[in-house]
Structures are given as structure tokens and as C-alpha cells.
N, C-alpha and C positions, 0 to 999 in steps of 0.2 A: 519430229516428235509427235506423239499421240497422247491425247488427254481425254479423260472421261467427262461426261456431262456435269458432274458434281465438283470438278476441280476449277479453281480460279486460275486461269492462265494469263500471263501478260506477254504480249508481243513487243519486241523492241526494234528500234531502227536508229542508225546514226545519221543525223540531219544537221542543218545549219543551226548553231546555237542561237537562242533567244528569238526564234521564229515561231510562227503558228503552224501546226502540223495536223493533218487529217489522214485517215486510213481508208482504203477500199479493199474489200475482200471479194474474190472470185471463186465460185464453186468450179473446180477444175474438171469434174466429170461432165457437168452440164454446160460449162462455159458461160455462166451467168453471174452477174453481180449480185452479191448477197445483201439483203436489206439489213441495216444496222440500227440499233436503238440510239447509238451515239457514235460518231466517227471521229471525235476529237482525241488527239494524242496529247499526252502531258509530258513536258520536259522533266527529266529526272535531275537529281543533284549533279550528275555527270554532264558537263557541257555538251550539248548537242545530242544527247541520248534521249530519245522519245519513247514513251510507253503507251500501250493501249490494252485495256482490260477486256478479255473475251466474254465477260458477263454482259457486254453490250451487244451480243448476238445470240439468237436462239436457234439451235440446230437440233433436230430430232435424231438423225442418224449420223454415222461416221461420214464426215465430209472432208475431202482433200481440198485445202484452201490455199490459194496463192494470195498473198497480201502485199499491198504497196502503200507505203507511207510517203506522203508528199508534203514538203514544207512550203512556206510562202515565197521562198526564193526559187522554187521549182526543183529542188534537189529531191531525189527519190531513194527509198530504201526498200528492198524486196525480201520476201521470205516465203516459206512453204510450211504448212502444219496440217495435221489431221485433228479436227475438232468433232465433238459429239460422240455418241455411242456410249457404251458402258462396259467395262471389263467384266462385270458380273454376268452379262449376257454371254461372253465368251466362256466363262466358267460353266454356265448352264449347258452350252454346246458340248463342251468336253464331257460333262457329266452324262449327257444323253448318249454320246458316242460310246462311252465305256460302261454304260448301265448294263448290268448282267455279266460283265467281264471284269471280275475283281483283280485278276492278274494284270491286265492292262492298266487299270486304275492305279494299282499299287506301283507299277513301273513309272507312270507319269508323276505320281506323288513323290516317289523317291528322287527322280530327276529334279523336280521343281523345289523340293524342300531340302535336298542334300547339298553337299559342298563339293568343290573340286580343288585340286592343288597341282602345281607343276613341280615335279622332282626331276632335276636334270633335264633330260629331253623328253620326258613323258608327262602327260596330264592324266591324273587319276580322278575319276568321278566317284563320289561316295554317297551313300544314303545318309539321312539325318542321324542315324544310329552309328554311322562310321564304317559300315560294311562297304567293301569295294564293289562298285556297280559296273564300271567300265574303265579301260586303260587305253590310252592313245599315244602313239609316237608322234612327236612334233618336228616340223621341218621349216627352215627359213625359205626365202623366195628363190634360193638357188637349189633347193631340194636337199640341203644338208641338215642333219639332225641339229636342233636348236631349241633352247628353252626361252629364248627372247626373239622378238621380231618374227613371231610365228605366222606363216602363211598357209600352212596345211597341217592337217592331222589325219592319222590313219589308225584304225582300231588294231590293237595288238591281239 
């Protein structure tokens, strides 16, 4: 998962019930341990499910993080997440790329704001206004036309 700077994200791990648990985060790009404001995990009402709130870490940029929760019995729970960054910055990038090209901007907007539906063995993408934008034939893992368990799509 990826979350922005302004979201409160909670990491979870299944450990030994009624124990003490801590977390360690590693920046996967630089292979360094990340300094935390607090590394204490809190047991949830579900036995053995421990939680840690990401407001206990400050990251300026997108950071791919490997986390490891460890309880007092030595049991470990691992996970991976991307923290930091801001989706608004991605929006600005798109705006800069399409600046001066209204046709491209309109297509991106249609795809992002529109809907799609599966009818039989076809997927139809529509603009927010309902106009057909694209149509795809859908296929299962054996290459047979299918509207369920789709593994491939081809533009019609």
C-alpha cells in the first residue's frame, strides 16, 4: 500500500497475545534503520493483533519501508509499505506534462473520472458523461473469452 504524508496509517502484526511488542522500520532503498519517535506497538482487542501508528515516524519523501514487529517471546511479524510523499505532487506532475495539450488532459480526466463495466466478455470504459471511451475483449488464463477470472484484455 501507499499512503500520503497527511494520512494516519496503522501497521498491524499477529504476535503472541498479552506480550510487549516493538517495531523496527528499514528504508529499503538505502538499507538503513529509520529513526522512530516511538517504537511501541499496542495490542488491539483482537488477541495477539498488535498495531503501530505511522505518526510515530517523519518521512519527507516516498520511502519503501520493510517493517518488523517483535514481541517479548521473540515472535516476529513482517510487512512492506510505502510511506511519505503526497499524491498532490503527482497531480502537479500530470498537470505539467499535459500543460498546453488539452486533448491529452481531457483523455486522462475521462479515464480517471469515468466508469467501466463488464458486459458478457467485454469491458467498456466510459467517460463521466457516459460516452464510450474504449472497449476491450476479456480472456481467462487459458485464452478463452470470459467475463470472470480475467487475465488479459485486448482493445477491440
